[in-house]
C-alpha positions in Angstrom: -31.7 7.6 4.2 -29.2 10.5 3.2 -26.1 8.2 2.5 -21.7 10.2 2.1 -19.8 7.1 0.1 -15.8 8.7 1.4 -13.5 6.8 -1.5 -13.2 5.4 -4.8 -15.9 2.8 -5.4 -16.6 0.3 -8.0 -19.0 1.7 -9.8 -21.3 -0.8 -9.7 -21.9 0.6 -6.5 -24.0 3.7 -7.3 -26.4 2.1 -9.3 -27.5 -0.9 -5.9 -28.0 2.1 -4.4 -30.1 3.8 -6.7 -32.0 0.7 -7.1 -32.7 0.7 -3.7 -33.9 4.7 -3.8 -31.5 5.7 -1.6 -29.8 9.6 -1.3 -25.9 9.0 -1.5 -23.4 12.1 -2.2 -20.5 10.6 -3.9 -17.7 12.0 -2.7 -14.2 10.3 -3.4 -11.8 12.3 -3.6 -13.1 14.2 0.3 -10.3 14.7 2.4 -10.7 14.1 6.7 -11.2 17.4 7.6 -14.3 18.1 4.6 -15.4 14.7 6.1 -16.3 16.1 10.1 -17.7 19.2 8.6 -20.1 16.7 6.1 -21.1 14.2 8.1 -23.4 16.1 10.6 -25.9 15.4 7.9 -26.2 12.0 7.1 -27.3 8.8 8.1 -25.0 6.6 6.7 -21.0 6.4 5.6 -19.6 4.2 2.7 -15.6 4.1 3.0 -13.0 1.9 2.3 -9.9 2.9 3.9 -9.6 6.7 3.5 -9.4 7.9 6.8 -9.7 6.3 10.5 -13.2 6.9 12.5 -12.2 7.0 16.0 -13.9 9.1 18.3 -13.4 12.9 17.7 -14.9 11.3 13.8 -17.9 10.2 16.1 -18.7 13.5 18.3 -19.4 14.5 14.4 -21.4 12.2 13.5 -24.7 13.5 15.5 -26.7 11.6 13.3 -25.1 8.8 11.4 -27.1 5.0 12.3 -24.5 2.8 10.1 -21.0 2.9 8.4 -20.4 0.2 6.0 -16.6 -0.8 5.4 -16.3 -2.2 1.7 -14.0 -4.6 2.6 -13.3 -7.4 5.6 -11.0 -5.3 7.9 -12.7 -2.8 11.0 -9.2 -2.1 12.1 -9.9 1.3 11.2 -12.9 2.0 13.1 -13.7 2.6 17.0 -15.8 -0.3 17.1 -16.6 0.6 21.0 -17.6 4.2 19.8 -19.3 3.1 17.4 -21.2 1.0 19.8 -21.5 3.3 22.6 -23.9 5.6 20.0 -25.9 3.1 18.8 -24.4 3.7 15.0 -24.3 -0.5 12.9 -20.9 -1.3 11.8 -21.2 -3.5 8.5 -18.4 -5.4 6.6 -18.6 -7.2 3.7 -15.6 -10.1 4.4 -18.1 -12.4 2.0 -17.6 -10.5 -1.1 -13.8 -11.2 -1.2 -12.9 -14.6 0.6 -13.0 -16.7 -3.0 -10.5 -13.9 -3.7 -8.0 -13.9 -0.8 -8.4 -17.9 -1.1 -7.3 -17.6 -4.7 -4.3 -15.2 -3.8 -3.2 -17.3 -1.0 -3.2 -20.7 -2.8 -1.8 -19.4 -6.2 1.4 -17.5 -4.1 1.9 -20.8 -1.8 2.9 -22.3 -5.4 4.9 -20.1 -7.0 7.0 -20.4 -3.8 6.8 -24.3 -3.8 7.7 -24.4 -7.5 10.0 -21.6 -7.2 8.2 -19.8 -10.3 8.8 -15.9 -9.7 13.3 -17.3 -9.3 12.5 -19.5 -13.1 10.2 -17.5 -14.8 13.4 -14.1 -14.2 15.7 -16.3 -15.5 14.3 -17.9 -18.4 13.4 -14.1 -19.1 17.6 -13.9 -18.9 18.4 -16.7 -20.7 19.4 -18.8 -17.9 18.4 -22.2 -18.4 18.5 -24.2 -14.2 16.8 -27.0 -14.4 18.1 -28.7 -11.0 18.0 -25.2 -9.1 14.4 -24.5 -9.5 13.2 -28.3 -8.8 9.5 -27.7 -6.9 8.2 -29.0 -3.7 4.7 -30.5 -3.4 1.3 -29.3 -1.4 0.0 -32.7 -1.5 0.6 -34.5 2.0 1.4 -31.4 3.3 -0.3 -29.9 6.6 -1.8 -26.5 6.7 -2.2 -24.8 9.7 -4.7 -21.8 10.0 -5.4 -19.2 12.4 -9.0 -18.1 12.0 -11.3 -19.9 10.7 -13.9 -17.5 9.0 -15.0 -16.0 5.6 -11.7 -16.5 4.1 -10.1 -19.3 6.4 -12.9 -21.1 5.2 -12.9 -20.5 1.3 -8.6 -21.3 1.8 -9.2 -24.7 3.0 -12.2 -25.8 0.4 -9.0 -24.8 -2.0 -6.5 -26.8 0.0 -8.9 -30.0 0.0 -8.1 -30.5 -3.8 -4.4 -30.9 -3.5 -5.0 -34.1 -0.4 -3.9 -31.8 2.0 -4.3 -32.1 6.6 -5.1 -29.1 7.1 -6.0 -27.9 10.8 -8.1 -24.7 11.8 -7.2 -22.7 15.2 -9.9 -19.8 15.8 -10.1 -19.0 19.6 -13.8 -17.3 18.9 -15.7 -20.6 17.5 -16.5 -24.3 19.0 -17.2 -27.3 16.7 -16.2 -25.5 13.4 -14.8 -28.9 11.9 -16.4 -29.5 8.1 -15.2 -31.3 5.3 -11.9 -29.1 5.0 -11.0 -28.5 8.0 -10.5 -29.6 11.0 -11.0 -28.1 14.5 -7.5 -28.1 16.7 -5.5 -26.4 19.4 -2.6 -24.2 18.7 -1.1 -26.9 20.6 -1.8 -29.2 17.9 -0.4 -26.5 15.4 2.7 -25.8 16.3 3.7 -29.5 16.1 2.1 -30.9 13.0 1.9 -27.7 10.4 4.1 -28.0 7.5 2.6 -24.1 6.4 1.3 -21.9 8.5 -1.3 -18.8 7.0 -3.1 -15.7 8.9 -6.9 -15.4 8.4 -7.5 -13.3 11.0 -8.5 -9.8 11.7 -6.0 -6.8 13.0 -6.7 -6.0 16.8 -4.6 -5.3 20.2 -4.7 -9.4 20.7 -3.1 -10.5 17.5 -1.0 -6.7 16.6 2.3 -8.8 16.7 1.7 -11.9 17.3 3.5 -14.0 15.0 6.9 -12.8 16.2 10.0 -14.7 17.0 8.7 -16.4 20.2 5.4 -17.8 18.4 7.7 -19.0 15.2 9.5 -21.0 17.3 7.0 -22.7 19.0 6.6 -24.5 16.1 8.4 -28.8 16.1 8.9 -28.0 12.2 10.7 -25.0 9.9 7.6 -23.7 8.1 6.0 -21.6 5.3 4.3 -19.2 6.5 1.2 -16.7 4.1 0.0 -14.0 5.0 -2.9 -12.2 3.2 -4.2 -10.9 7.4 -2.9 -7.6 8.2 0.8 -7.0 8.4 0.9 -5.6 11.7 0.5 -9.0 12.8 4.0 -10.1 11.8 6.9 -7.8 12.5 9.5 -7.5 9.6 12.5 -8.4 11.8 10.2 -12.1 13.2 10.0 -12.7 9.7 13.7 -11.7 8.9 14.9 -13.1 11.2 13.3 -16.7 11.4 14.2 -16.1 7.4 17.5 -16.0 8.5 17.6 -18.5 10.7 15.7 -20.9 8.6 12.7 -21.6 11.1 10.3 -19.9 8.2 11.7 -22.2 4.6 9.6 -19.2 2.5 7.6 -16.4 2.8 4.0 -15.2 1.6 3.5 -11.3 2.1 0.8 -9.9 0.7 0.5 -7.6 3.8 3.2 -6.0 5.6 4.0 -4.1 8.6 4.5 -1.2 6.9 3.1 -0.5 3.3 3.8 2.9 3.1 7.3 1.7 1.8 8.7 5.1 2.0 8.3 5.9 5.6 10.2 3.0 7.3 11.7 2.7 10.3 15.5 2.4 10.5 14.6 -1.7 12.4 12.3 -2.1 9.2 14.1 -0.8 6.4 16.8 -3.1 7.6 14.7 -6.6 8.0 12.5 -4.7 4.2 15.8 -5.1 2.4 16.8 -8.6 3.4 13.4 -9.8 3.0 13.5 -7.7 -0.5 16.3 -9.9 -1.8 15.4 -13.5 -0.5 14.0 -15.2 -3.2 12.6 -17.4 -0.7 9.8 -14.7 -0.3 6.6 -13.4 -2.8 5.7 -10.0 -2.2 1.9 -8.9 -3.4 0.9 -5.3 -2.5 -2.0 -6.1 -0.5 -4.4 -7.1 -3.5 -5.3 -10.6 -2.1 -9.2 -9.6 -1.9 -8.7 -7.0 -4.7 -9.6 -8.8 -7.5 -12.5 -7.4 -10.5 -15.5 -9.5 -9.7 -14.4 -8.8 -5.6 -15.0 -5.3 -6.1 -18.6 -5.7 -7.5 -19.4 -8.4 -5.0 -18.7 -7.0 -2.2 -21.1 -3.8 -2.6 -23.8 -6.3 -3.1 -23.0 -7.8 0.2 -22.8 -4.3 1.6 -25.8 -3.0 0.1 -27.8 -6.3 1.2 -26.9 -5.8 4.3 -27.7 -2.2 4.8 -31.2 -3.0 3.7 -32.3 -5.8 5.2 -30.8 -3.5 8.5 -33.3 -0.6 7.4 -35.9 -3.3 6.9 
């Protein structure tokens, strides 16, 4: 097979493909116009997030048999357009599930123990013990929406903190295990102290976690989003922080991650979040560890190899 690699990839990918005997062209700097020009010559495409793979793209990809997405989310691929052309899609959520789980855990512990503010204050020679008194994770009820690869990995880590984990997944059944209990959304609304999202971005989940949704929770909650930013509008987080419904937020992903292009409404809400010491940000790196970069490649190559046989 002839494969186009149209994104910057960890260098471990190339020897993996060599070992399998695949032919490939590695063009990490290629732009969309050139991808469209070249793609008719390729059986496979490996990509991260370089460009949207939509109907226009697929009209050019006349020979394409598979797409390998080096990551978990598939929201930049028109799945229906690919499937009607019998193009097989691969992603690698198994590759970064541990990285995402560890990142979510670290952000939550940082928020609970005010590490972000305490660190800066001590650097500024400010010594405030009472103001930086922490909250213990032990005994809290954690509500997970989505109990796939990252949801399960996060639940495993929460078990060691003596947490009750309630998991809702619309597309699974009988999925309780030793780390998490299958639950309805109503149970999560009634019991959760912390809400963590582990779902893909789809038309159904876009802006799902809005003010109406958040106000269904009986308790004031902490919020973690390591999934996709568009699931939670900036405005919803800002409004519910102001009201106290959200006690704190860990945000690895944002509604608009091109921060120089925020709309006026987004900019106003982001400014409030930016100034709040109850919000911890990271730049969409939860699944982006040195180890996960290699593991994602391993998962992709294994899936392609198995499919080809």
